[in-house]
Structures are given as C-alpha cells and as structure tokens.
C-alpha positions, 0 to 999 in steps of 0.5 A: 171428562172423567178419566179412569186414572182420575175418576174425581177429575182432580186437577193435576191428577195422576193417580198415586204411584209409589216412588221406586216401587219397582225396587221394592222400596217404600216411598215415605213422606215427612209425616210417615218417616221411620221412627215417627209415631202417627200419634206423635203430638196428639194428647193422651186421652183424658183419665177416667172420670172419678165417680161422683161422691154422695155426701151424707147428712151425718158427714155434714153434721159431724163437721159442723159439730167439730167446728162449733166445738172449736169455736166455742173453745176459742171464742166463748166468753163463758165456757159453761155456755153454749156459745158457738156450739150448734144445738140440735135445732140449729143442726136440724135447720142447717144440715139438710139444705147444706147437704143438698148444696154440697152434693150439687157441686162436685168440688164441694162434695170432693172437699167434704169427702175429706170431712173426717179429716177436717173433723179430726183436725178441728177436734185436735186443734180444740183439744190442743188449745184447751190443754194449753190453756189448762196447763197455763192455768195450772202453772199460774196456780203453782207460781202463785202458791210458791209466791205465797209461801213464807220466805223467812223475811220480815220487815225487810230483813232476811232470816239466815239461821242461828249465828255460830257461836 
C-alpha cells in the first residue's frame, strides 16, 4: 500500500509542495512569517549559576563577636561584666557547627558572605549607642554642675549688686 509520494502512508498524504514554487516565491506559514523570530515566546536561558560560597569559621566568629558586643552595650546591667559577650569557650562550642549549618544552605551562606558588612553595622551601632550614652551622661554632669553654682540668692532674695548712691 505504500506510495512513493507517501511512504509513511499518512492520510490525505500528498508530499509537501511549496506554493507558487514555479514563480520563485516562498510559501510562508503563519509561524514563519517574515519578521517573526522562531525563538519568539521562548524564554531566555537562565543566567549562569553563581558559584557556591564557602563561609569560614572566622567569618562566623566575627559576626558573633560583633553581635555580642552590641547586645552587651545595649542590654547589660553591669557594663564591666561579660553579660551578652561571647566568651572564647562559647565561640569554640557554637562556631564550628554553626559554620557547617551555614555552608549547608546556600541562602544562609550568601547572607553570611555579607558578614563583614553585618559586623561593621553591628559595631557602628554599638559605637553610636555608647557615644550617645556618654554624651547624655556628660550633659547631665554639666547641668548638675551649673545647678550647684551659687546664684547670689539667699533666703529667697536675689543679690543685685551695690545700690547706686
């Protein structure tokens, strides 16, 4: 049953013939109309993946130190204590597993890659808070000193100086 013009025996099957082929004109379909791109409607390829980031224990340690210093400056009752400050033993226990966890999750590693910026921000916030507290204490001392100066008043009377005579 095979026909040499229709070797696959497709129903209705005449072989493809270009329209107006004898005039030298191409037969365009709607899909291939001039001006249309065959790639139109196909999304562009995804961007190259960003290489994985490996976070070091020292990066994690630096962020924790800055965070502890900020918390100490903000929340410590006794400023000479170690409240909220990570001690070396604390860092030795926390940093290795935390670093492994951070490196397991790409999102965490990318966030921690900005750890230097975070450490600077935490350090600057602590510096700003401490400086404002010291300024407020200095102003309070200055106001107390002015209030303690003699004003020339005694028993509700104000000294105005010698009376012209």
